[in-house]
Each structure stands twice: as structure tokens, then as C-alpha cells.
N, C-alpha and C positions, 0 to 999 in steps of 0.2 A: 427705596421704595421697585415694588416689579410693578411695571407697566404691562396693561395688556395687550392684547395682538393686533388690535385695532381698536380705533377711536373714532366717536363723530369731531368732524371739520368744521369751522365757523371762519368762514372769511371775512375778514375785518382788516381794511386799511389802516395803517397809520396806529396801528396798536400792537407792536410788538410783544409776545409775553416772555420775559427772561426769566431764569430759576431763581425762587423765593420773590418775585417780584408779584405785589397784589395790585390785582386790576379790576375795576369795577365793572361791573357792564349791565345794560337796559336790553332786557329779551322782547321786542317786540313783535317782529315776524314769524309767519305761522309756522316758516319752516325750522326757525331756531328755538322756538317754543318746542315743537316736537325734538328737536335735537336736546333740549334741556331734559324735558322731562326723560328720555332715555339715557341721557347722563346720571340721574337723578335715582331709577332704578335700577344700576346698576357699580359701577365703580366710581360714580363721582366723577370721573374724569373726560375731559375734553379736547381737542386744537384749538391754537388759534394760526392761523395763516392771511399773511396776505396774496392778493390776486397775482395769477401767472402772468406777466406781460404779454399783453395780446390775445388772453384768454380771459374776460373777466369771472369769469363762471368756475375756475378751475384753481384751485389754490396752490401757491409756493410749494415748489419738494420739499423745503425746509421747515418745520414749525414749531411753537413751543406746545408744549402736552402741559396744562393743567389740573388743580384739583377745586372743586367745586367747594369752599369751605361755608360758605352759607348761600340761601337763595329763599327771598321771597315774594310769592305770588301774589301781583295785586289785583283788586275787583275786576277791571277790566281784560284777566288772561294776561298782561304782558307780567314782568317778572325782573328785578332788579338781584344783583348774584354778583360775590366776591370771589373770585379766582384766582388761586396762587398758583404760580408759576413752577414746574418740580423738573423741567429738563424741556432738551432739543429733543427732534425726532422726525426723521425723514417720513414722509408719506412717501409709501406705496401706493399698490393698486387699487384704484376704489371698489370697495364690495356692494356700496350702495349709493346711488344719487342722488334719490326720492324718497320721499319729500325732504330730507338732508344727505350729503353727505359721510360715509361711513367709508376710513382708508386703514387698510393695514399700516402698521408704524415700526419702525425700527429707531430702538432709542439710540440716542448719539454720545458717544463718552469718552473723549480723547484722554490720553494721559495725560496728568499732569507735567510740565515739561520743569526740567530742571537745570542748573549752571549759571553760570556769573551773569550771560546776556539777559535772561528770565530773569536774575535779582536788579541786575540795572533797569528793565523794563518796567519792575514793580516799584522802584525808589523813585525814578523817574513819575510814576502815575500818583503815588503816595503824595508825592511835593506836589503836583498840579492838584491833587483834593484838598489838600493843607489849606492852600491861597482861596480856593473858591469858599473854604468853609469858613473860612476866617469872614470872609466878604459880606457871606448870609447865604441863605438860599432861600428858595419857594417851599418846601415840603419840610414838614418837621423830623427833625434830626433822627425821632424813633424811626423813622423809615427805616434811615440809615442803619440805626443798629437792627433792625430785622434782616435788611440786603447781608448785612456782617453774620448772620447767625446767634447776634449777641440781644444779651437781656441788657434793658437801660440801670445800669449801677445807679443814677440817681434819677430825681424830678428835680427840675428840667432837665433834660438829657444835654450834658455839657459836651463841646466839639472835642475836647480833651477823650470824652467818652469812645468819641467815635473814632476818631483816629488811634487810638489803642485797638477798639476791634477791627479795626481796617488792618491795622498790623499784624495781628495775630492768625488773621484768615492763610491757613494753609496752602490753599489753591488759587493758583495767581487769576483763571480761567472763570472763577465766581467772581473774585475782587473786579474784575475787569466788567462782568455781566454788572455785577450790582452797579459801579460807578454810572455806566453808560443806562440802567434804566433809570435812575435819579437826574442823572446831571445833563446828560444831553436833551437838549431841548426839540431838536427837528426828530422826527419820526425814521425821517432818511437813515438818518444818523445808526439811530438804534436799529434798524434793521442792517443793516450791513454788519455791524458789529455780532448781531444774533444770527446771521449767515459765516461767521468767522470761526469755521471749525476748529481749525490751527490755534491753539492760545496764544502762542509770539504773537500771530499775525493778529487778535483779536487786539492782544494789551496795545499793540501799536497802534491800531483803528485810533481807539480810546483814547489815548495819549495825542494822535494830530487832534482828532476832533476838539475836546479840551483847549490843544492849545491855541485852535483857530476860533473858540468863542471867546478865549481872554484876550485874544488879539483883537476880534471885533467889541469886546466889551470896553477894553482900553480906548479904541477911536472913538468910541459913541461919548465916552465921558470927558473926551479930550475937545469934543464941541461945544 
């Protein structure tokens, strides 16, 4: 998909936008109502970024860009929308700051790494995911199928369907993104993964965080 040269930016802590992830948003601030109107009148794209440390009204330079799939305006002027992540972008200079920010954007598309080291990381990650799936999840398995870019083969979706879809993914970076978006409960963890442009580094972060969560869950269950 072709991205625009610039896009409106919503600064929102605690909600990193990963490629293929679906994020529901409630728009109530006047500036973001204007941003939504601007996006809907054009290419329906907008960026989500966390605040830059020490500068609460400035976005972190690495953000997620998404497509507004649905938007419903409420009688009081607020809106509920569903934003689907499309990719990572680097925010350039601001071409507008009021009433909402518009930044130049540069898509980030690192090449997919190959080799035995990457294969080993993918195998390790898939093993951790299988353990988590067998234990149960707090999200519907259909969401994982969506992250994997596959249509559900059965109803209800089975764990085996999800594992097969994940193993079929050709891009290790997309695999890491999908697992992080759904399995990592801490938004700081998810933000670290979002900022990992290097795919091998991204895989390692997700593996470390999943292993940490597994250790933590094991300690809690043994109490």
C-alpha cells in the first residue's frame, strides 16, 4: 500500500499500533475530532505515537500508521473508530501543529533477515507461543488468525489452526509484531518491540518478554 507524504498524528500513551493489529479508539478531544475529519476526507490514514520523554506535546519519532476501517460519529460529536495498523513510519518535520499535528512521514521497511540464526529465533518464538496457546488466551483466536494474515478454517478457531497460520508466515518481523500485539500485556514491552526496526532484535525482544511472562506466571501459580 502506498503511504502519503504526510499524515495527522495522534499522541496516545499505552497504545502502540502494530501492522495488522486492530485498535479501537474513542475520539473526544476537539483537536482529534479535527484530525479524524481531516483523515476521513482524504486517504483515511493517521498515525499513533507515544509522547516524547520530557516533551508531552511532541510525539516519539517512530510511530505506527493505520487505516481507519470504520468510524461512527456519536450524537455528542465524539466518535468511535477502528484503526488497522499498516506499518512503521518515522516522523519527520511537523508541517502543522494546530489544531492537530501533521508530520512528514517516512515508511520503515527493513529487509526480511534470513539464515540459521533467524530460523532458530523463529522456532524458539513459535515454541513459546504454542505453550501460551495451550494454556489459553484472553483474546479470541480469530484475532491471532487476523494477525497472521489467514482466514479462519474452522468455527470455532482451533489452536492448531493458529499454529499452522503462524508457521506459514514468511516474514519473521510480522510474526514478532503479531505475537507482541496480542500476547504482551505491558504497553512498555510492546513499545520496545515496535521501536525495534532490526527484525532479529525484534524477535529477541519478544522471546525475552514472553519468557519473562512465563516465569512470572509460573511463580504466581505456585503460590
